[in-house]
N, C-alpha and C positions, 0 to 999 in steps of 0.2 A: 778573604775570598779571592782577591786579585792574586795573592801569593800562591794560592792553590792552583789557579788557572795557569799562572806562569810556570810553576813547577811541572804541571802536566804537559805543557807545551815543550818545555826543555826536555822532559823525559821522552816525548814523542820524537823530537829532533835528534836526540842522542841515540835513541833506540832503533837505529837502522837495523839492528840485529833482532829486534822484536819480531815475534811470530805475527803473522797476518791477523790472527784472532785477537791477540793482545792489543794490536793497533786499533782494531775495530772497537774493542772494549774501552780503550782510552778515548777515542773520538766520542763514543756515547757518553762517557763521564763528562767530557768537556761540554757537550751539548746540554746535558742535564744541568750542570752548574750555570751555564749562560742563560738557559731558559728560566731558572729560578731567579737569577739576578734581574732579568727583564720583567718577570711577573711582579716582583716586588716594587718595581718602579712604575708600572702601569697603573694609572689611577682607576681605570675601570675594574681591574682585578682587585685592587684594594677596596673599592666601594662594594664590590660583590661579596668579598669576604666579610666586610663589616655588616652588610645587610643580612647575610646568613647567620652571623653571630647574634645579632640583635633579634632576628626572627625566632631563633631557638631560645634565647635567654628571656625575652619579654613575654612571649606567647606560647612557646613550645609547639609551634605550628609547623606543618609541612609546607613546602613551596606551593602545593596545590591549594591549601587553605588560605595562605596569604594572597594568592592570586584571586581566589574567589571573593575574599573579603574586601580587597582593594579595587576589584573590577578590572584587573589586568589579566592578560592571557597567561596560563601556566608556563607555556614555552618562553614567553617574554621574561617572566620572573626568573626562570631557570637560566636564560641567557645573561641576564643582569648579574646573577650570583656567580656565574662562571667568568664574568668579565669580558664577554664577547659582544655585549650590547652597550652602546653609549646612551645611557639613560638621560631623559630630559628632566629639567627642573620641575615641571608639572608632575611627572611620575614620582620623583623623589618626594614631593610634598604629599602625594597620594599614599605612598608607602609609609611615610612618617606618621600621617594621620591614622592610618590603619593600625600601626604598631603603638599608637598613643605616645609618641616621642616627638621631639622637635626635629625638623629637617637637619639642623646643624649636627645633631647626634650621629646621623648617618655618615657625616663627613669627618668624623674623628677617627683617624687611622692609627693603629698601633705602630710603633717604630720597628 
């Protein structure tokens, strides 16, 4: 991944002759790669992906159904799954109990 970013940056620096549109596309590619790298490192995003995966695998529920069953707001569950909410331990336990799994299972992130 670092090699790709480095190659893109070298291409951008060498490419003084690049057309303006091509430069914009290159910048957008770099932003996309960096965003994905950051998302993979963010524990809230990882937790959200794991919650979404387990919600679908264990119960085949919608976010709305999980929220209803757990007593949490649908918008809160949505925010947790998108990684924009920093979930509390209490709510991790609520969700785990609702999904009939251990809280630890929600914290097992794939590599």
